[in-house]
C-alpha positions in Angstrom: 8.1 33.4 38.2 10.4 35.5 36.1 12.4 32.4 35.2 9.2 30.6 34.2 8.2 33.5 31.8 11.7 33.5 30.4 11.6 29.8 29.7 8.2 30.1 28.0 9.5 33.0 25.8 12.5 30.9 24.8 10.2 27.9 23.9 7.8 30.1 21.9 10.7 31.8 20.0 12.3 28.4 19.2 9.0 27.1 17.9 8.6 30.2 15.7 12.1 29.8 14.3 11.6 26.1 13.6 8.2 26.5 12.0 9.5 29.2 9.6 11.7 26.5 8.0 9.1 23.8 7.5 5.8 22.5 8.7 5.7 19.3 10.8 2.6 17.1 11.1 2.8 13.5 12.3 6.6 13.5 12.0 6.5 14.9 8.5 8.9 17.7 7.5 7.3 19.3 4.5 8.8 22.5 3.1 6.6 25.5 3.9 6.3 26.5 0.3 5.2 23.0 -0.9 1.5 23.1 -1.2 0.5 20.5 -3.8 1.5 17.0 -4.9 0.4 15.0 -8.0 0.0 11.3 -7.2 -0.2 9.5 -10.4 -2.0 6.2 -11.0 0.2 3.2 -10.0 -0.2 0.6 -12.9 0.0 -3.0 -11.9 2.7 -4.7 -13.9 3.1 -7.7 -11.6 2.9 -11.2 -13.2 0.0 -12.0 -10.9 -2.7 -9.4 -11.3 -5.6 -8.5 -9.0 -8.1 -6.3 -10.9 -8.5 -3.6 -8.3 -5.0 -3.5 -6.8 -3.8 -0.4 -8.8 -6.9 1.6 -7.7 -6.7 0.4 -4.1 -3.0 1.2 -3.8 -3.2 4.6 -5.5 -6.1 5.7 -3.3 -4.4 4.4 -0.2 -1.4 6.5 -0.9 -3.5 9.6 -1.6 -5.4 9.0 1.6 -2.2 8.8 3.6 -0.9 12.1 2.2 -4.3 13.8 2.8 -4.6 12.6 6.4 -1.0 13.2 7.5 0.0 16.4 5.7 -1.4 19.7 4.6 -0.6 19.0 0.9 -3.4 19.3 -1.7 -3.5 16.5 -4.2 -3.9 17.8 -7.8 -3.7 16.6 -11.3 -1.1 18.2 -13.6 1.4 20.7 -12.4 2.3 20.5 -8.7 5.1 21.2 -6.3 6.0 17.5 -6.2 5.0 14.3 -8.0 4.8 10.7 -7.0 4.5 8.0 -9.6 5.3 4.3 -10.0 4.2 0.8 -10.7 3.2 -2.2 -8.7 5.9 -4.7 -9.7 5.1 -7.6 -7.5 2.2 -9.5 -6.1 2.9 -13.0 -4.9 1.9 -15.8 -2.6 4.5 -18.2 -1.0 4.3 -20.8 1.7 6.0 -19.8 5.0 5.4 -22.8 7.1 4.6 -26.4 6.1 3.3 -29.4 7.8 4.4 -33.0 7.0 1.7 -35.5 6.1 1.5 -39.2 7.2 0.9 -40.8 3.8 4.1 -39.9 1.9 2.3 -37.2 0.1 3.5 -33.6 -0.4 3.6 -31.4 2.7 0.8 -29.0 3.2 1.3 -25.2 3.6 -0.1 -24.2 7.0 0.7 -20.5 6.5 1.1 -18.4 3.3 2.7 -15.0 2.8 1.2 -12.4 0.5 3.9 -9.9 -0.7 3.3 -6.7 -2.6 6.1 -4.7 -4.1 5.9 -1.2 -5.6 8.5 1.0 -7.3 8.1 4.7 -6.5 9.6 7.8 -8.0 9.2 11.0 -6.0 10.3 14.4 -7.4 10.2 17.5 -5.3 10.3 20.7 -7.3 10.5 23.0 -4.2 13.1 22.2 -1.5 15.2 19.1 -2.2 17.1 19.5 1.1 13.9 19.0 3.2 12.4 16.3 1.0 14.9 15.0 -1.6 14.0 13.1 -4.8 14.2 9.3 -4.8 13.3 6.3 -6.9 13.0 3.2 -4.8 11.3 -0.2 -4.5 9.2 -0.8 -1.4 8.0 -4.3 -0.4 5.8 -5.5 2.5 4.1 -8.7 3.3 1.6 -10.3 5.7 1.1 -14.0 6.6 -2.3 -15.7 6.6 -3.9 -19.1 7.0 -6.8 -20.6 5.2 -8.5 -19.7 1.9 -7.2 -16.6 0.2 -10.5 -15.7 -1.5 -12.2 -14.6 1.6 -9.2 -12.7 2.9 -7.5 -11.2 -0.1 -9.0 -7.7 0.0 -8.4 -7.2 3.7 -4.8 -8.5 3.3 -4.3 -6.0 0.5 -5.6 -3.2 2.7 -3.2 -4.1 5.5 -0.2 -4.3 3.2 -1.2 -1.0 1.4 -1.3 0.7 4.9 2.3 -0.5 5.6 3.6 0.4 2.1 2.1 3.9 2.1 3.5 4.6 5.6 7.0 3.6 4.3 6.6 5.8 1.2 5.3 8.8 3.1 8.1 8.5 5.6 10.7 8.3 2.9 9.3 11.3 1.1 8.4 13.6 4.1 10.0 12.4 7.3 13.6 13.6 7.8 14.8 10.9 10.1 
């Protein structure tokens, strides 16, 4: 019984020491004194433009930060900033099927790829969450007509991209 209490005391003390350095939520390691972040609008500079892609990506990144951290998203002065551009939006065939009539092969699956360039600046604790500027790219494959699937595919890729960006900024792996 005494050993059990001692073990519990050690665990509690270790947790207190660890939490005094940073706050961890969902694998994130955010400096304790970082409270706000300014996520700026990600302009779409890709050669192929989808009208609402900038808005969808920017909001997806804000939602990721809101749901997986305690940071408040503000405009103007903040403890950290995240900004960038959407630099790529493209379709490419990933598998083709030969035809019988000596005609061009048909694409049976297509890949949608989105690339964003992100600049993150931390004004509080660069050891816990260092600055970076990096390009992130993700894709998903689909079959059939893009028109009926495009918005859902963008949502799926945005989810992957925002996870990568969040982990780069806040997860000390």
